[in-house]
N, C-alpha and C positions, 0 to 999 in steps of 0.2 A: 688867460695870462693874467697874473696879478702882481703889479709892482710893489715890491716891499721896501721898506726903509729899515736900515740896520739898527738894532738896538744893543746896548751894552751887554744885556743878559745872553745875547746870541754867540758871545765870544768866550772861549776857554783860555784862561791866562795862567801861565806857568812862569817859572823863574826866566826863561830865556825865549818861550814861544807864545805867539797868540794865534788862535784858530777860530775862524768865523765858521761855526758848525753847520749852518745850512749849506754854504758853498764849499767847505773844506779849504777855502784860502787860508794860507798861513804866512806868518812873519816870524823870522828867527833873528833875535837880537841878543847880543852879549849883555849879561847882567850888569846893570849899571849905564847902558847905552840906550839912547832913545831912537837911533836909527837902525833899521833892520839891516843885517847882512845877506840874508837870503829871503826872497819873496816867492812863493809858490801860489798861482792864481786860482788853482782848483777849479771850480766851475763858475767862478765869478764872472758875471756878464752873460751867462747862458741862462736859459729858461730851464728851471729845475724840473725833475719828474712830477712834482705836485702842481706845477704851473707857476710857481713863484719866480720872480725875477728881481735881483739886486743889482743896483748900478755900481759899477767897479769904483768909481771916484768916491761915492758916499761911504762905501765900506772901507776902503783904503784910508779916507780921512779919519773915520772913527778909530781904526786900528791905530793910526799915528798918534791920536789924541791918548789912547789907552797906553801906548809905548811911553809917551811922555809922562802921563799921570802915575805910572808905576815907579817913577823916580822920585816922587815927592815924599 
């Protein structure tokens, strides 16, 4: 098992959705809003098939920063 730290390039960012591609975790927010309306944990916190593991709090914190930054 290998603990991984999230990086910005692991996120797909669209107008209203952010997806952490390794885990499939996603955040849906209205355009112009920093707070997500819907959160889907995907495989966040689980050991992935390749042995990687991401801590949920770290991934969620980065997603929150991305949601805020997209409003600038």
